N, C-alpha and C positions, 0 to 999 in steps of 0.2 A: 409361318406363312405370311406373306406381305399382301396388303390390299389398301384401298383408298388412294392409290397413286394418282388416279384421274379425278378424284373428288369424293367427298363423303356421301354415302347413300345409306339410308336405314335398311334394315332387313338383313338377310343372310349374306355375309360378305363373300361366302364361297360360291355363290351363284353369280357367275360373270354376266356382264351385259352382253347381249347378243351382238355379234359382228354385223355391221350394216348390210352385208350381203345376204344375211339370213332373211331379211324382209323381202328381198327380191326373188327368192326361190319359188319356182312353180310348184304347185301341189302335185304330189305323186312322184314317180321316178323321173329324174331329169334325162335329157337327151345326151348330155355330156358330163364328164367328171374329170377332176384332176387325178384322183385315185379311186379305182373300184376295188373294194375288198369283197371277195367271195367267201362267205362263211362268217358267222357271228359266234364262234366258239372262243376259247381262250386266246389263240393267236390273233384271230380277226379283231376281237374287241380291244386287246392291248395295242394293236396297230392303230385302230381307230382312235383310241385314247391319246396316243402320241400325236397323231395327225390333228387332233382337235386343238392342240397347242399352236396350230397354224390355221386359224379360223378363216383366213382369207381364201384358203384352198377349199374346193368342193370335194369332200370325201363321201363316197356312197358305199354303204354296206348292204349286201343282199344275202339272204339265207333261204334254203329250200324248206325249212321248217315252217309251220303255220304261225309260230310265235316263239317267245323266249324259252330256253331250256328250263324245265321245272325240276328235274331230278338229275343230278350230275353223275358222271362216271368217275372221273379223277377226283382225288381229294387231298393228296399230299402237297403241301406248299413249302418248298425248300427255302432255306435261309436267304439265299440270293434273290429269290422271287419276292420275298417280303421286303428286302432292301429296294427292289425295283418299285414295288407298290408304294413305298415311302415317297418316291419322287412324284407320285400322283396324289399324295396326301391321303392315301387309303390304308396305310399299314396299321394304324391304331385300330381301325375297325376290324381288320382282318385278325389281328392278334387277340382282340377282346372277344370275338365270337368263337374263334377256333379252339380246338383241343391242342394243347402244347405238348409236343413229344419231348419228354425229358430223358427217359431211359429206355433201354431195350433189354429184354430177357431172352435167353436161349434155352431151349428144351431139347432133350434127346431121349432115346429109349433107355429105360432102366428096369429095375426089378418090378414087375407088376404093371408096367406101363411107361409113361413118360416122366422125366424128372428134370428139374431146372439145373443147368450146368454153368450158367454165366449171366451176368448183369452188368451192363456198361452204360455210360453216358451216350445219348443219341448223337449229340453234337460236341465236337472237341471244344474245350475251354478256349475262349478268345477268338474262335473262328469267325464269328459275326456277332454284332450287337442285336441281331434279330433271331428269333427262335424258328424252329421247324414246327409248323402248325398243320392241323387237319381241318379243312373246311370244305363243305360240299361245293363242287364245281359250279353248280347253278347259282349259289350265293355269291361266289367270286364274280361271275358274269353280271349279276345284278348290281354289284358295286361299280363295275366298269360302265354299265349302261347309265346308272345314275350320274356318274362322273361326266359322261357324254352329254346328258341332258342339262347339266349345270354349266357346261363349258360355253364359251363364246360361239362355238361352232354349232351347238344345238343338234348334234348328229343323232339320228334315230335309224335303226336298221329297217330295211324293207324285207318282209317275209313272203314266203310262197313263191320264190323265184329260183330257177335252176338253170345253170349254164348249159346250153346245148351247142354253142358254136363260138369260136374265138379266132379272130384273124388279126394279124399285125401288118400294117402298111409299111413296106420297106422304105418309103420316101422319108428321108430325114427331115423334110420341111413340113410333114404332116403335123398339125397341132394336136390332134387326138388320134394317134395312129392305131389304137387297139379297138376293134369293134367286137362287141360281145352280144350275142343273142341269148335272151333269157326266156325260158318257158315258165308260164304261170301255173302254179300248183295249188290245189286244195286237198289237204290230207295226203300229201305226196302224190296225188293223181293229177295229170295234166287237165287244164280247163279248156284247152284249144287256143288260148290267147298267148301271144308272144310280144316281147318288147326288145328294143335294141338300144344299147347305150355305147357311146364312144368315150374312151378314156385315154389319158396320157400314160397312165400306168395301171396295171392290174396285178393284184396279189391274191393268189389262190390259197385260202385257209380252209379249204372245203373237204378235209378229211382224207382217209386212206383210199377212198374211191374217187378222188379228185378229178372232176371234169376239166379243171384248169390244167392240171398236170398232163392229162391225156392230150389236150389241145396243143401243148407245146412239144409233144413228142417225147416226154420223159416217162420213165416207168420205175416202179419200185422193184429193186433186184434183191434177191435173198431167198431164204427158204424157211419153212415152218420147222419147228423142233419136235413135232409129233407129241406134244404135251398139251393137255387141256386143263384149264383151271376154272372152277366155279367161284363166283363172287357174290357175297350176300351182305347187305346192310340190314342189320337186325336189332330188334329189342329182345333181349333174352335173359333168362335166369340160368346161372351156371355156378358150379363149385370150383371152376378153374380159377386159381388165386390171382393170376396176372391179367385178368380180363380188361383192366384199365391201364395196362402197360402195353406198348408195342412188343409183340412176342413172336419170335421165329421158332417154330415147333417142328422137329423131325421125329417121326415115330416109325415103327416097323410097318405101319399101315398107310404111310404117306406123310405129307407135310401141310402145315397151315401157317399163314402169316396173319396175325391178329393186329388190327389197327383200330384203337379206340377212336370214336368220332366225337364231334362237338356235342355239347349239351349234357354230358354226364352219363347217358344211358346207351346211346347208339354205339354199335361196334361193327366194323367191317371184317369179314372173314374171307381170305383168299385160300381156297381149298384145292389141293392137288387131286386130280382125278386120274386114277390108275387105268391104263389101257386094257388091263386084263380084268381086274375086279369091277371096274366101272365101264368097261368097253361096250356092253350091250346098250346101256342108256345113251352113250355117246353116239354109237352108230345109228340107233333108232331115233335119235334126237328127242328123247323122252325125259330129259333132265327137268326136274322140278325143284323148287326150294326145299320141299320135304326130303327129297332124295339127297340133296346137298347137305342138309342137316344130319342125315344118317351117316354120310361119309365123314362129316366133321366129328361126330361122336365116336366113330371108329378110330380116328386118328388121335383124339384127345384122351382116350382111355388111360387111366381109370376115372378121369373126370368126365362130366356130362354137361351138355348145353341143351336147354329147352327153349326153342325159338317161340316167342309170343307174337311177334309182328315182323313182317318183311317190308322194308321200305323200298328196296330196289335190288335186283339180282340180274346176273347174266352169266354166260359161259363163253370163254374165249380160248383160242389156240395160240400158243406162244409162237411168235415169228419175228425175225429181225430182217427188215428190208430198208433199202436206202436208194435214193436217186443219185445219179452221177453228177447232176448239176441242179441248182435251185433257181435257175432262171432260164430264159429262152434264148439268150444271146450273150456270149462272153465279152463282146466289145461294147454293145450299146443295148443293154437289157431293157425290156419294156414290160415283161411279164415275170412275176416271181411266184414261188410257192413256199409255203411255210408249214411247220407243224407236221401232223400226220400225213399231209399231202406229199411230203418228201422223205419222211422217216417214220418207221413203226417198230415197236418193240414191246416187251412185256410191261405189265402195269406194276409189278411188285416192287420194283426199285423206286417207284414214285417219280420218274423222270419225264414221262411223256408230256404232261401238261406244262411242266416247268420249262423244259427245253423248247416247247412250242412257243410259249410266251417270250422266251429269250430270243427266238428267231425274230419275232415281231419287234422286240425292243431294239435289236440290232438294225433292222431295216427302216423302222419308222422315222427316226431323225434324219436318216440319209435322204429318204424321199422328200420329207418336209423341207429340208434346207436346200436341196437341189431345186425343188419347185419354187421356193421362195426366191431363189437366185443368189444365195449366199455361199453355197457349196458347189464345187465343180461336179458335173454329171459323172465324171470318171469314178467317183467314190462308190457309185452303185455297183461297180464290178466287184467290190470287196465283199458284198453280202454273201454270194454263193461260196466264195473262197473261204470265208471265215466260218460260216455256219455248217457247210458240208463237212469240214474237218471236225467240228464239234460233234456232229451227228455220227460220223464214222467212229469216233472214240466211244460214243454212247452205245453204239451197236456192239462193239467189242466188249464193253463192260457188261452190258445186259446179257450177252451170251454166257459169259463166265458166271455172272451173278445167278442166273436162273439155273444153270447146271449145278452150282454149289448148293443152291437153296433146295433142290430136289434130292440132294445127296443124303446119306444116312450114316449112322455109326461114326467112324473116324472122321468123315467129311464134315460133321457138325462143328468140330473144333476148328477145322480149316475155314468154314464159313464164318464163324465168329471172328476169327483173325482178319479175314478178307473184309468183313463189314467194317471193322474198326479202321483198317488201312485205307479203305475207299471212302471214308466219311467226308472228306473234302469234296470229292466228286459228287456224292449224293446231295450234299448241301448246296451244290451249284457254284462253288467258289473256285473250282479247279480249272475253269476255262482259261486258256492261254492263247491269245491271238498272235500269229506270227507277224514278222516284219512286212509292212505294206505301206501304201501311201498314208494310211491312218495310224500306223504304229511304227515308231522309229526303232533304230537299233538301241541296245541297252548300254551304250558307251559309257554313260555316267551313272550306272545303276548303284555304284558304291555310295553315292550321295544320299540315297534313300533306299536302303535294302528292303524295307517293309512295304514298298510300293513297287512291286515287280512290273516292269514294262510289259504290256500285253495282257495283264490280269486286272481284275476289277479293283477299283480304288477302295482299299480297306479302311473304313471309317474308324475314328477314334474320338474319345471325349475331349472337348475343349470348353473354354469359357469365352463367350462373345464379349468383345472389349466394350462396346458402347453401353450395354445394359446388364453386363455381368450374368448373362443367362448361361447356365450349364447346358450343353447340348452335344450332339455328335456332329463332327465337321461335315461328314458326307450328307447329312440331312439338310444342309443349306442348299443343296442342288435340287432343282426341279426338273421335270421332264419337258423342258422348254426348247431343246435343240441347241443350246449354247455350249461352247467349250468352256472348261474351267482351267484357270491357271492358278494353282495353289502355290504362292510364294512363301516358302519356309525361310524365315529371316535369319541372317547372321546375328551374332550376339550384340552388335553395336546398337545404340539407341536409334530408332528409326528416323529421328530428325537430325542425327549427327552427320557431319560432313563425310565421314568415312564409312557410312552405312551402305552396304551393298543393296539392301532393300530400297533405300532412297534412290540410288542410281537406277535401279530397275524401274522404279516409279516414274523417273524422268524420261525413260525410253518408251514405256508402254503406251502412252497416249498416241504416239505416232503409229504404233502397230494397230491399235484399235481403230484409229481414224482410217487406216488403209483398208480395213476389211469390214467396216460397219456401214450399212447403207445410210444415206442422208435421211435425217429425220428420225432414225431409230434410236432407242436408248443405247448408251455407250456400252452396256454389258449384254446386249442382246445376241451378239455373236461370240465375243470373247469376254468371259466373266472373270475378273481378277479378284482373288481373295488372298489374304495374308495370314500366316500364323507366326506370331512373334514369340521370342523366348522370354521376354519379361512377363511378370505377373500382371493380371488385369487391373490391379490397383496401383501399378507403377507407371501407367501410361494413360493418356486420354486420346480421343479421336483427333484432337488438334495436332498430335504428334505424327499423324499419318500423311503420306503423300496424297495429293488430290485424286489420283487414279483410284484410291481406296475410299473415296467419298464422292462417287459419281452423282451428277445431277440428272434427274430423270423425270419423264412425264411432262404434261403440259404446263405444270407450275414450276418445273425445275427443282423439285424436291431432292434433298440429299438422302442417299441410301447409306445409312450408318452401319449396315450389317455385313461389312466386308472383311472385318479384322477379328482375329481370335487369339487367345492366349492359352498356355497350357493349363490343364485341369489339375488341381492339387492331388486328386486320387490317382492320376496316371498321366505323366508328361508324354505328349504325343511324339516329341522328338526321340524319346527313349523307346516308346512302344513301337514305332515304325522305323527305327534305325536311321534317323535323319542326321546328317553331319552337322553338328552344332557350330563348328568353326566357320564353315563355308556357306551353309544353307543351300538351298536349291529351289528350282521351280518344278513342280510336278504337273505335267500337262495331262488333262483328263478329257476324254471324249464325251460327247453328250450322252452316251449310254453307260457312262461311269467306268470305262476301262482306261487304264493308264496308257497314254500314247508316247510319253517320253519323260525322262528325268534329266534336267540340264542345270548347269551352274547358274547362279543368279545373274551373272554378267554375259550369258551366252545369247546376246541380242541377235547376232546374225543367224544362229541356229534356229531360234524361234521364228524369225522372219522367213527363213528359207522353208521351214516345215509348213507353215500356214500358207505360204504362196503356192504350195503344191496341193492344197486342200480347198482353200477358200477362194471366192471370187473377189477381186479387188473392187473397191468402190468406184 
């Protein structure tokens, strides 16, 4: 993490100086906003965290609750989500506090009860440098709120506000075309007071009963699966031997998914409720934690579990539902929906919170750069196209996953095989965006086979040239809205006359100047980084072209952290299939998805691509 660019200050360097506009804000809810976010759950706060990197914008977050969530529902944090949190500087905290899911066991009916039939790694080797962890959703939201409070934007949610009306002015000249009426609540009950706020854009992250979704005429389509599940977060004593391992259990009396929780003692139980044996308490709505414990003991036989304390519990019905679109207008969208507002599914696959945050991660940089004036407004059309396709695949996956999970006997082996095969999807790294204005064709994919166009940039270990720091290449990128151009060098010395990297370095300043606003740092829109083939002791920063030593900030300080060399333990050129003879440029979107792979001398292709995305200076 870099700081002190604007001058040394004592104290915590991760607390940014407030943007000048913060001092001018009125107390209470403002009359206007650049972006109004409805809902302060995972999607809403990730979106707010991304927009906080654009502190000149006025981002307002409202929520119908009286205050922050104290006890979370979701708890599984996929590898890809931890990668995303790294861009906010929050991954270390998440991994340190969470339970790390290392292995999964599988149980099925046997003589006298259930018996273990399999044990596999939870995450495929080499899939991500980040683990799959379990952390209470409320804790994750607290990390994000603290991040907002430390940001230059100083964003804080407004609580006790519920959307009752939303109208979009069709006049393209309207500065704040979306008018939202908010009803004031206390304890979820109306106080009789209302407020109105006008916004340039509105994003509904307000859950499955989204008022924002209803206001734009969208609806969740799908059906329930006629299956109910109880969920218990408990402190318990048990003789079940795999209580601290993620365990998928099928028995003649139902199914349970065991998810160990953070802290060493807490565990979550997803308990299948049978429509015949448990039908009466479901129909009469008399389910209690004690009754769920009894069902769990029925399924776990011959093992027993004695619940000592219940931290949180609920009952839910499985259903897969999806909206046709995630915005109000396919041509010039002004209102968007994300997370449960536009897709719902079961909780057992651990995808709901992760996919919701990925929705926001996709949308946030697009809104921020469009409002800042560096990206073309047309890129906002890609949000619904990209994320609706992801959600559609999730619905299909969840339908098969829940069906197999509830299966018995021979289906247990099939479920174990399916779990292994779908590991990339559940880890969050299987998303593949199709060709669009933001994702080019894979014409030159052979130059870097390990960086598939349309998929997330798969980080790998490197050594930073300037200070010999071992690190992951992907961790150099922050959630700042900038595009990354990773130039993987040809074998020539970077200062040699025949170096393709040197030629690229001579071209790039004109490209950066074309799309970087006057007065902005040269890497604020297009951030150029290089990975060299030589060892870090065989070169110095003096060998690099000036574009890899940009001068930044009010003092014109040199950024020395743009060049990297292979790590001895694993050469990134080999790990990611990069062509050593020719090298290449891997173009990466601000949300860390590969937009293109091009030759080092493809100057016209780079210029043409960015002309369709960015606003010229």
